[in-house]
C-alpha positions in Angstrom: 37.1 112.2 60.1 38.9 110.5 63.2 42.5 110.3 62.6 44.5 107.9 64.7 47.8 109.1 66.0 50.8 107.0 65.1 53.1 106.2 68.0 56.8 105.6 67.4 58.1 102.6 69.2 61.9 102.4 69.8 63.7 99.3 68.8 64.4 97.1 71.8 67.9 97.1 73.1 69.9 94.2 74.5 70.7 94.7 78.2 72.5 92.5 80.5 71.1 91.2 83.8 73.8 93.1 85.6 72.9 96.4 83.8 69.2 95.7 84.5 70.0 95.3 88.1 71.9 98.7 88.3 69.0 100.7 87.0 68.0 103.0 89.5 70.8 101.8 91.9 70.3 103.4 95.2 67.4 105.7 94.1 64.6 103.4 93.1 62.8 100.7 95.0 59.6 98.7 94.8 57.2 97.2 97.3 55.9 93.7 97.0 53.2 92.1 99.0 53.9 88.6 100.3 52.7 85.8 102.3 54.4 84.8 105.5 55.9 81.7 103.8 57.5 83.9 101.1 58.7 86.3 103.8 60.2 83.5 105.8 62.3 82.3 102.7 63.3 85.9 101.9 64.1 86.9 105.5 65.3 83.9 107.2 66.5 85.5 110.3 63.0 86.7 111.1 61.3 84.1 113.3 57.7 83.9 114.6 55.9 85.8 111.9 52.1 84.9 112.5 50.7 82.9 109.6 48.0 84.5 107.5 48.9 88.1 107.7 49.8 90.3 104.6 53.4 91.5 104.7 55.1 94.2 102.5 58.8 93.9 101.5 60.7 96.8 100.2 63.3 96.0 97.6 66.1 97.9 96.0 65.7 98.2 92.2 68.1 95.1 91.9 65.8 92.9 93.9 67.8 93.2 97.2 65.4 92.9 100.1 65.6 96.0 102.4 62.7 96.0 104.8 59.8 93.8 105.9 56.6 95.3 107.5 52.9 94.4 108.0 51.7 97.5 106.2 52.0 99.3 102.7 52.2 102.6 104.7 55.2 101.7 106.8 57.0 100.3 103.7 56.4 103.4 101.9 57.5 105.4 104.9 60.8 103.6 105.0 61.4 104.2 101.3 60.7 107.9 101.9 63.1 108.0 104.9 65.8 106.5 102.6 64.9 108.9 99.9 63.9 106.1 97.4 61.4 106.5 94.6 58.9 103.8 94.5 58.5 102.1 91.1 55.2 100.5 90.3 55.4 96.9 89.2 52.9 95.3 86.9 
């Protein structure tokens, strides 16, 4: 007989936007692929980005943009240099 394991699920907790933004503060980051148009809005100081290329932005856990590059590897290297753990986004 095949028994299915029961998984206990914790009750959801209320967390403020400020508390959520502080999770992983200074230790956790994420990388987001974006278009040149999205990058131009997020990084207005950067001029002359060629259209149609894939860009990768490194963000702090609170969403603060940290770096912009044209390769996932470079974004990961930047995170490693800053001793940040990369969180996966789904």
